[in-house]
VEXRO-938410 format. One record per residue: residue in one letter; y, x, z of N, C-alpha, C in turn. Coordinates in nm, 3 decimals. Example, Ala and Ser with C-alpha at 12.3 -4.5 7.8 and 13.67 -1.06 7.14 Angstrom:
BEGIN
+------+---------+---------+---------+---------+---------+---------+---------+---------+---------+
: rest :      nv :      nu :      nw :     cav :     cau :     caw :      cv :      cu :      cw :
+------+---------+---------+---------+---------+---------+---------+---------+---------+---------+
:    a :  -0.569 :   1.319 :   0.780 :  -0.450 :   1.230 :   0.780 :  -0.330 :   1.320 :   0.780 :
:    s :  -0.225 :   1.285 :   0.708 :  -0.106 :   1.367 :   0.714 :   0.003 :   1.290 :   0.787 :
+------+---------+---------+---------+---------+---------+---------+---------+---------+---------+
***
This chain:
BEGIN
+------+---------+---------+---------+---------+---------+---------+---------+---------+---------+
: rest :      nv :      nu :      nw :     cav :     cau :     caw :      cv :      cu :      cw :
+------+---------+---------+---------+---------+---------+---------+---------+---------+---------+
:    m :  -0.178 :   3.804 :  -5.362 :  -0.137 :   3.837 :  -5.243 :  -0.164 :   3.707 :  -5.124 :
:    s :  -0.208 :   3.744 :  -5.061 :  -0.264 :   3.640 :  -4.887 :  -0.146 :   3.584 :  -4.835 :
:    d :  -0.135 :   3.449 :  -4.786 :   0.018 :   3.457 :  -4.699 :  -0.095 :   3.432 :  -4.556 :
:    m :   0.065 :   3.499 :  -4.513 :   0.010 :   3.557 :  -4.390 :  -0.041 :   3.444 :  -4.305 :
:    n :   0.011 :   3.326 :  -4.275 :  -0.047 :   3.207 :  -4.201 :  -0.162 :   3.132 :  -4.201 :
:    d :  -0.239 :   3.207 :  -4.323 :  -0.390 :   3.187 :  -4.320 :  -0.437 :   3.224 :  -4.246 :
:    d :  -0.440 :   3.311 :  -4.122 :  -0.482 :   3.358 :  -4.012 :  -0.495 :   3.314 :  -3.882 :
:    v :  -0.349 :   3.220 :  -3.869 :  -0.345 :   3.124 :  -3.800 :  -0.392 :   3.035 :  -3.770 :
:    f :  -0.412 :   2.965 :  -3.658 :  -0.493 :   2.839 :  -3.588 :  -0.371 :   2.738 :  -3.576 :
:    d :  -0.380 :   2.603 :  -3.651 :  -0.301 :   2.481 :  -3.555 :  -0.416 :   2.434 :  -3.505 :
:    e :  -0.351 :   2.303 :  -3.418 :  -0.392 :   2.277 :  -3.318 :  -0.523 :   2.170 :  -3.387 :
:    d :  -0.508 :   2.143 :  -3.511 :  -0.637 :   2.079 :  -3.562 :  -0.786 :   2.160 :  -3.579 :
:    d :  -0.742 :   2.312 :  -3.585 :  -0.847 :   2.410 :  -3.625 :  -0.907 :   2.463 :  -3.479 :
:    w :  -0.857 :   2.370 :  -3.365 :  -0.863 :   2.407 :  -3.187 :  -0.978 :   2.277 :  -3.238 :
:    d :  -0.938 :   2.192 :  -3.269 :  -1.025 :   2.038 :  -3.227 :  -1.148 :   2.076 :  -3.335 :
:    d :  -1.149 :   2.135 :  -3.434 :  -1.291 :   2.168 :  -3.535 :  -1.363 :   2.280 :  -3.453 :
:    q :  -1.339 :   2.324 :  -3.411 :  -1.403 :   2.455 :  -3.345 :  -1.495 :   2.384 :  -3.232 :
:    d :  -1.635 :   2.503 :  -3.185 :  -1.707 :   2.442 :  -3.043 :  -1.630 :   2.517 :  -2.982 :
:    f :  -1.539 :   2.470 :  -2.903 :  -1.459 :   2.544 :  -2.829 :  -1.481 :   2.504 :  -2.668 :
:    d :  -1.517 :   2.621 :  -2.587 :  -1.531 :   2.554 :  -2.458 :  -1.411 :   2.634 :  -2.380 :
:    a :  -1.323 :   2.566 :  -2.312 :  -1.187 :   2.624 :  -2.225 :  -1.271 :   2.691 :  -2.116 :
:    g :  -1.369 :   2.630 :  -2.047 :  -1.429 :   2.679 :  -1.938 :  -1.498 :   2.820 :  -1.960 :
:    l :  -1.560 :   2.787 :  -2.039 :  -1.643 :   2.959 :  -2.081 :  -1.557 :   3.055 :  -2.101 :
:    l :  -1.436 :   3.015 :  -2.185 :  -1.318 :   3.100 :  -2.255 :  -1.266 :   3.199 :  -2.107 :
:    e :  -1.204 :   3.083 :  -2.005 :  -1.150 :   3.151 :  -1.891 :  -1.233 :   3.220 :  -1.815 :
:    e :  -1.397 :   3.158 :  -1.787 :  -1.461 :   3.262 :  -1.702 :  -1.522 :   3.394 :  -1.789 :
:    e :  -1.496 :   3.390 :  -1.926 :  -1.481 :   3.497 :  -2.001 :  -1.362 :   3.642 :  -1.954 :
:    l :  -1.264 :   3.560 :  -1.961 :  -1.124 :   3.634 :  -1.914 :  -1.126 :   3.640 :  -1.799 :
:    r :  -1.165 :   3.602 :  -1.697 :  -1.214 :   3.619 :  -1.573 :  -1.244 :   3.752 :  -1.530 :
:    q :  -1.377 :   3.744 :  -1.599 :  -1.445 :   3.861 :  -1.599 :  -1.380 :   3.981 :  -1.595 :
:    a :  -1.346 :   3.981 :  -1.742 :  -1.269 :   4.085 :  -1.795 :  -1.222 :   4.128 :  -1.749 :
:    a :  -1.079 :   4.062 :  -1.691 :  -0.956 :   4.121 :  -1.597 :  -1.022 :   4.176 :  -1.437 :
:    a :  -1.122 :   4.163 :  -1.416 :  -1.186 :   4.212 :  -1.323 :  -1.236 :   4.327 :  -1.302 :
:    v :  -1.316 :   4.350 :  -1.440 :  -1.347 :   4.469 :  -1.461 :  -1.230 :   4.582 :  -1.541 :
:    l :  -1.137 :   4.545 :  -1.604 :  -1.025 :   4.609 :  -1.696 :  -0.936 :   4.625 :  -1.584 :
:    d :  -0.867 :   4.545 :  -1.496 :  -0.763 :   4.533 :  -1.417 :  -0.808 :   4.482 :  -1.293 :
:    p :  -0.859 :   4.531 :  -1.216 :  -0.877 :   4.442 :  -1.076 :  -0.801 :   4.441 :  -0.989 :
:    v :  -0.806 :   4.356 :  -0.848 :  -0.705 :   4.348 :  -0.776 :  -0.713 :   4.459 :  -0.684 :
:    p :  -0.627 :   4.508 :  -0.682 :  -0.654 :   4.635 :  -0.570 :  -0.706 :   4.572 :  -0.467 :
:    a :  -0.771 :   4.622 :  -0.350 :  -0.826 :   4.583 :  -0.221 :  -0.710 :   4.564 :  -0.102 :
:    e :  -0.613 :   4.653 :  -0.118 :  -0.520 :   4.614 :  -0.015 :  -0.444 :   4.498 :  -0.034 :
:    l :  -0.381 :   4.443 :  -0.190 :  -0.342 :   4.340 :  -0.205 :  -0.445 :   4.198 :  -0.181 :
:    q :  -0.538 :   4.243 :  -0.174 :  -0.657 :   4.109 :  -0.174 :  -0.670 :   4.099 :  -0.012 :
:    q :  -0.683 :   4.221 :   0.083 :  -0.663 :   4.195 :   0.215 :  -0.506 :   4.119 :   0.261 :
:    i :  -0.428 :   4.189 :   0.188 :  -0.272 :   4.130 :   0.217 :  -0.266 :   3.927 :   0.184 :
:    a :  -0.307 :   3.911 :   0.099 :  -0.357 :   3.768 :   0.075 :  -0.443 :   3.713 :   0.169 :
:    v :  -0.567 :   3.760 :   0.198 :  -0.598 :   3.684 :   0.297 :  -0.554 :   3.684 :   0.466 :
:    d :  -0.522 :   3.805 :   0.473 :  -0.410 :   3.821 :   0.592 :  -0.338 :   3.731 :   0.609 :
:    a :  -0.239 :   3.715 :   0.497 :  -0.105 :   3.583 :   0.490 :  -0.169 :   3.454 :   0.480 :
:    y :  -0.295 :   3.396 :   0.435 :  -0.393 :   3.278 :   0.438 :  -0.373 :   3.249 :   0.609 :
:    a :  -0.435 :   3.391 :   0.628 :  -0.489 :   3.370 :   0.802 :  -0.388 :   3.301 :   0.881 :
:    l :  -0.229 :   3.396 :   0.837 :  -0.120 :   3.383 :   0.922 :  -0.072 :   3.220 :   0.935 :
:    h :  -0.137 :   3.148 :   0.820 :  -0.069 :   3.002 :   0.852 :  -0.121 :   2.908 :   0.954 :
:    d :  -0.028 :   2.873 :   0.998 :  -0.049 :   2.749 :   1.127 :  -0.019 :   2.633 :   1.079 :
:    l :  -0.181 :   2.558 :   1.071 :  -0.131 :   2.416 :   1.037 :  -0.075 :   2.374 :   1.094 :
:    d :  -0.058 :   2.359 :   1.221 :   0.034 :   2.261 :   1.312 :   0.185 :   2.338 :   1.337 :
:    a :   0.175 :   2.431 :   1.257 :   0.317 :   2.486 :   1.317 :   0.414 :   2.371 :   1.236 :
:    r :   0.560 :   2.398 :   1.316 :   0.670 :   2.297 :   1.240 :   0.736 :   2.416 :   1.174 :
:    v :   0.820 :   2.387 :   1.079 :   0.890 :   2.487 :   1.006 :   1.047 :   2.454 :   1.025 :
:    a :   1.071 :   2.560 :   1.142 :   1.254 :   2.518 :   1.179 :   1.352 :   2.574 :   1.005 :
:    e :   1.457 :   2.493 :   0.987 :   1.513 :   2.473 :   0.891 :   1.627 :   2.561 :   0.922 :
:    l :   1.668 :   2.646 :   0.840 :   1.758 :   2.737 :   0.841 :   1.906 :   2.665 :   0.854 :
:    t :   1.987 :   2.634 :   0.953 :   2.118 :   2.539 :   0.959 :   2.236 :   2.597 :   0.942 :
:    f :   2.230 :   2.773 :   0.982 :   2.336 :   2.806 :   1.005 :   2.319 :   2.979 :   0.914 :
:    d :   2.361 :   3.055 :   0.830 :   2.359 :   3.176 :   0.791 :   2.514 :   3.232 :   0.792 :
:    s :   2.517 :   3.308 :   0.874 :   2.707 :   3.411 :   0.851 :   2.711 :   3.456 :   0.720 :
:    l :   2.616 :   3.484 :   0.679 :   2.642 :   3.529 :   0.498 :   2.663 :   3.471 :   0.386 :
:    v :   2.630 :   3.333 :   0.432 :   2.695 :   3.218 :   0.350 :   2.767 :   3.116 :   0.353 :
:    d :   2.744 :   3.108 :   0.499 :   2.857 :   2.952 :   0.581 :   3.011 :   3.045 :   0.663 :
:    a :   3.000 :   3.140 :   0.683 :   3.089 :   3.197 :   0.771 :   3.230 :   3.270 :   0.713 :
:    l :   3.304 :   3.246 :   0.726 :   3.457 :   3.316 :   0.671 :   3.439 :   3.459 :   0.695 :
:    p :   3.462 :   3.554 :   0.574 :   3.476 :   3.740 :   0.633 :   3.596 :   3.712 :   0.709 :
:    v :   3.551 :   3.812 :   0.788 :   3.654 :   3.873 :   0.884 :   3.758 :   3.956 :   0.831 :
:    r :   3.864 :   3.990 :   0.821 :   3.906 :   4.137 :   0.776 :   3.899 :   4.258 :   0.894 :
:    g :   3.902 :   4.316 :   0.818 :   3.858 :   4.462 :   0.914 :   3.688 :   4.437 :   0.995 :
:    a :   3.650 :   4.366 :   0.974 :   3.510 :   4.429 :   1.026 :   3.432 :   4.508 :   0.919 :
:    g :   3.362 :   4.594 :   1.003 :   3.305 :   4.690 :   0.908 :   3.142 :   4.658 :   0.860 :
:    d :   3.081 :   4.588 :   0.948 :   2.950 :   4.588 :   0.935 :   2.942 :   4.487 :   1.052 :
:    p :   2.946 :   4.345 :   1.013 :   2.942 :   4.238 :   1.104 :   2.819 :   4.199 :   1.121 :
:    p :   2.756 :   4.181 :   1.267 :   2.626 :   4.124 :   1.274 :   2.602 :   3.982 :   1.220 :
:    r :   2.493 :   3.969 :   1.152 :   2.424 :   3.838 :   1.084 :   2.398 :   3.721 :   1.154 :
:    m :   2.470 :   3.605 :   1.218 :   2.414 :   3.513 :   1.267 :   2.356 :   3.418 :   1.180 :
:    l :   2.221 :   3.376 :   1.237 :   2.154 :   3.241 :   1.208 :   2.102 :   3.187 :   1.306 :
:    t :   2.093 :   3.064 :   1.246 :   2.040 :   2.949 :   1.349 :   1.948 :   2.905 :   1.293 :
:    f :   1.836 :   2.840 :   1.329 :   1.752 :   2.736 :   1.305 :   1.696 :   2.688 :   1.381 :
:    q :   1.662 :   2.533 :   1.347 :   1.609 :   2.381 :   1.391 :   1.500 :   2.335 :   1.342 :
:    a :   1.434 :   2.286 :   1.433 :   1.332 :   2.232 :   1.429 :   1.277 :   2.100 :   1.586 :
:    g :   1.305 :   1.971 :   1.537 :   1.299 :   1.896 :   1.622 :   1.415 :   1.884 :   1.727 :
:    e :   1.394 :   1.930 :   1.829 :   1.445 :   1.964 :   1.960 :   1.519 :   2.107 :   2.029 :
:    v :   1.404 :   2.189 :   1.938 :   1.423 :   2.340 :   1.928 :   1.505 :   2.404 :   1.838 :
:    t :   1.607 :   2.476 :   1.901 :   1.715 :   2.571 :   1.813 :   1.732 :   2.734 :   1.857 :
:    v :   1.685 :   2.827 :   1.718 :   1.684 :   2.955 :   1.770 :   1.803 :   2.984 :   1.723 :
:    d :   1.899 :   3.068 :   1.789 :   1.972 :   3.131 :   1.709 :   1.939 :   3.268 :   1.732 :
:    v :   2.005 :   3.339 :   1.626 :   1.922 :   3.516 :   1.605 :   2.070 :   3.542 :   1.529 :
:    e :   2.127 :   3.697 :   1.610 :   2.175 :   3.787 :   1.586 :   2.113 :   3.933 :   1.539 :
:    v :   2.164 :   3.971 :   1.372 :   2.097 :   4.101 :   1.320 :   2.165 :   4.152 :   1.306 :
:    t :   2.121 :   4.305 :   1.379 :   2.254 :   4.415 :   1.348 :   2.180 :   4.513 :   1.277 :
:    a :   2.237 :   4.636 :   1.268 :   2.171 :   4.705 :   1.210 :   2.098 :   4.811 :   1.346 :
:    h :   2.097 :   4.742 :   1.456 :   2.070 :   4.820 :   1.617 :   1.902 :   4.721 :   1.660 :
:    g :   1.925 :   4.610 :   1.566 :   1.831 :   4.540 :   1.652 :   1.829 :   4.396 :   1.632 :
:    l :   1.770 :   4.308 :   1.682 :   1.808 :   4.162 :   1.694 :   1.794 :   4.130 :   1.821 :
:    m :   1.877 :   3.996 :   1.817 :   1.866 :   3.939 :   1.964 :   1.863 :   3.780 :   1.911 :
:    g :   1.802 :   3.712 :   2.034 :   1.882 :   3.540 :   2.007 :   1.801 :   3.502 :   2.151 :
:    q :   1.834 :   3.338 :   2.127 :   1.803 :   3.250 :   2.233 :   1.734 :   3.135 :   2.171 :
:    v :   1.636 :   3.091 :   2.251 :   1.551 :   2.966 :   2.217 :   1.643 :   2.865 :   2.299 :
:    l :   1.659 :   2.768 :   2.246 :   1.740 :   2.626 :   2.284 :   1.677 :   2.510 :   2.278 :
:    p :   1.613 :   2.420 :   2.372 :   1.702 :   2.407 :   2.523 :   1.583 :   2.570 :   2.563 :
:    p :   1.640 :   2.638 :   2.704 :   1.587 :   2.772 :   2.755 :   1.442 :   2.705 :   2.787 :
:    q :   1.335 :   2.799 :   2.723 :   1.227 :   2.771 :   2.790 :   1.113 :   2.878 :   2.740 :
:    p :   1.019 :   2.900 :   2.819 :   0.896 :   3.006 :   2.809 :   0.862 :   3.014 :   2.645 :
:    a :   0.879 :   3.139 :   2.602 :   0.834 :   3.119 :   2.438 :   0.787 :   3.275 :   2.434 :
:    r :   0.636 :   3.285 :   2.311 :   0.637 :   3.409 :   2.296 :   0.689 :   3.404 :   2.124 :
:    i :   0.759 :   3.508 :   2.127 :   0.800 :   3.526 :   1.957 :   0.768 :   3.627 :   1.858 :
:    e :   0.726 :   3.639 :   1.777 :   0.652 :   3.738 :   1.695 :   0.766 :   3.736 :   1.603 :
:    v :   0.830 :   3.856 :   1.546 :   0.881 :   3.906 :   1.441 :   0.833 :   3.951 :   1.323 :
:    l :   0.746 :   3.879 :   1.228 :   0.677 :   3.886 :   1.117 :   0.758 :   3.942 :   0.971 :
:    t :   0.699 :   4.070 :   0.961 :   0.713 :   4.123 :   0.849 :   0.647 :   4.169 :   0.765 :
:    g :   0.571 :   4.091 :   0.712 :   0.480 :   4.091 :   0.612 :   0.317 :   4.125 :   0.657 :
:    p :   0.246 :   4.216 :   0.599 :   0.116 :   4.210 :   0.617 :   0.045 :   4.271 :   0.727 :
:    r :   0.164 :   4.371 :   0.822 :   0.106 :   4.447 :   0.942 :   0.163 :   4.347 :   1.027 :
:    p :   0.067 :   4.346 :   1.167 :   0.106 :   4.265 :   1.254 :   0.268 :   4.273 :   1.301 :
:    g :   0.316 :   4.146 :   1.332 :   0.485 :   4.140 :   1.397 :   0.458 :   4.201 :   1.486 :
:    s :   0.586 :   4.229 :   1.526 :   0.633 :   4.289 :   1.721 :   0.641 :   4.160 :   1.756 :
:    s :   0.611 :   4.161 :   1.912 :   0.597 :   4.065 :   2.002 :   0.692 :   4.076 :   2.051 :
:    l :   0.779 :   3.965 :   2.115 :   0.877 :   3.975 :   2.212 :   0.845 :   3.847 :   2.307 :
:    t :   0.934 :   3.838 :   2.447 :   0.925 :   3.727 :   2.531 :   1.068 :   3.688 :   2.567 :
:    c :   1.033 :   3.578 :   2.546 :   1.214 :   3.535 :   2.620 :   1.199 :   3.543 :   2.768 :
:    d :   1.335 :   3.538 :   2.815 :   1.347 :   3.577 :   2.967 :   1.351 :   3.355 :   2.986 :
:    d :   1.396 :   3.333 :   3.111 :   1.460 :   3.238 :   3.197 :   1.525 :   3.153 :   3.122 :
:    l :   1.651 :   3.228 :   3.064 :   1.731 :   3.153 :   2.977 :   1.693 :   3.125 :   2.830 :
:    g :   1.622 :   3.158 :   2.768 :   1.524 :   3.193 :   2.632 :   1.562 :   3.278 :   2.564 :
:    r :   1.669 :   3.364 :   2.583 :   1.694 :   3.486 :   2.569 :   1.569 :   3.600 :   2.504 :
:    f :   1.564 :   3.692 :   2.393 :   1.497 :   3.781 :   2.345 :   1.558 :   3.897 :   2.275 :
:    t :   1.494 :   3.996 :   2.320 :   1.552 :   4.126 :   2.194 :   1.455 :   4.206 :   2.137 :
:    a :   1.503 :   4.266 :   2.010 :   1.430 :   4.357 :   1.977 :   1.499 :   4.484 :   1.928 :
:    d :   1.472 :   4.590 :   1.964 :   1.511 :   4.748 :   1.962 :   1.547 :   4.760 :   1.813 :
:    a :   1.478 :   4.724 :   1.741 :   1.435 :   4.769 :   1.574 :   1.518 :   4.654 :   1.505 :
:    p :   1.572 :   4.643 :   1.393 :   1.629 :   4.577 :   1.336 :   1.512 :   4.513 :   1.205 :
:    p :   1.445 :   4.437 :   1.161 :   1.331 :   4.381 :   1.068 :   1.423 :   4.485 :   0.943 :
:    s :   1.258 :   4.500 :   0.864 :   1.298 :   4.608 :   0.734 :   1.248 :   4.490 :   0.644 :
:    g :   1.327 :   4.483 :   0.530 :   1.294 :   4.362 :   0.418 :   1.294 :   4.238 :   0.481 :
:    p :   1.237 :   4.120 :   0.420 :   1.212 :   3.986 :   0.469 :   1.119 :   3.989 :   0.594 :
:    f :   1.186 :   3.881 :   0.667 :   1.106 :   3.880 :   0.802 :   1.136 :   3.703 :   0.806 :
:    a :   1.032 :   3.657 :   0.930 :   1.031 :   3.546 :   0.997 :   1.020 :   3.524 :   1.114 :
:    l :   1.016 :   3.439 :   1.231 :   0.979 :   3.435 :   1.319 :   0.903 :   3.335 :   1.359 :
:    r :   0.796 :   3.384 :   1.420 :   0.709 :   3.254 :   1.489 :   0.722 :   3.227 :   1.643 :
:    l :   0.753 :   3.120 :   1.658 :   0.768 :   3.088 :   1.791 :   0.621 :   2.998 :   1.899 :
:    r :   0.610 :   3.063 :   1.950 :   0.466 :   2.942 :   2.030 :   0.537 :   2.919 :   2.182 :
:    t :   0.570 :   2.786 :   2.196 :   0.609 :   2.715 :   2.299 :   0.531 :   2.641 :   2.417 :
:    g :   0.462 :   2.639 :   2.477 :   0.393 :   2.553 :   2.526 :   0.279 :   2.554 :   2.436 :
:    g :   0.231 :   2.430 :   2.359 :   0.132 :   2.403 :   2.294 :   0.217 :   2.387 :   2.124 :
:    d :   0.338 :   2.404 :   2.123 :   0.384 :   2.367 :   2.015 :   0.412 :   2.524 :   1.911 :
:    v :   0.393 :   2.556 :   1.786 :   0.418 :   2.643 :   1.742 :   0.513 :   2.580 :   1.594 :
:    v :   0.635 :   2.693 :   1.638 :   0.802 :   2.680 :   1.544 :   0.762 :   2.773 :   1.428 :
:    v :   0.776 :   2.798 :   1.289 :   0.787 :   2.936 :   1.198 :   0.945 :   2.891 :   1.145 :
:    t :   0.992 :   2.992 :   1.141 :   1.127 :   2.993 :   1.050 :   1.081 :   3.028 :   0.909 :
:    e :   1.214 :   3.026 :   0.854 :   1.153 :   3.025 :   0.695 :   1.208 :   3.158 :   0.686 :
:    w :   1.131 :   3.266 :   0.576 :   1.192 :   3.405 :   0.553 :   1.249 :   3.385 :   0.511 :
:    l :   1.328 :   3.524 :   0.540 :   1.452 :   3.548 :   0.503 :   1.469 :   3.741 :   0.452 :
:    r :   1.579 :   3.783 :   0.392 :   1.620 :   3.946 :   0.381 :   1.678 :   3.955 :   0.478 :
:    a :   1.654 :   4.082 :   0.578 :   1.756 :   4.143 :   0.653 :   1.891 :   4.195 :   0.606 :
+------+---------+---------+---------+---------+---------+---------+---------+---------+---------+
***
């Protein structure tokens, strides 16, 4: 009767073999490309996501989230989600409801805001003289905000609506 462990390699066996990890990796990569290729749509999403990456952007840190930081209010059916982001001297307050989102950039300044929701181009919003902005529809799924203020670009963390 044969021992089942006869067919199992241990580390010493790997050292004894003429083994080229790079060649094996390339063969596996080619086999995966033929047998399980990356869908073209997913590949385009990856390229677009990289293209959206702003090297000069500052990341705005989430400093307040009412889902985590606020005390629950009794009797409130569907309270809005309040978010505050901070990047240096720039603060962005956002209120997300079932009807849309509204917010304010502080200190008030002209800004163009993009609501990023994935591979599709985000909706573009403009701040008024007081730094306020609104969107008629709430983001569906994960979202982030990209603010362009003068020469600065600020991007918020990604959150679920």
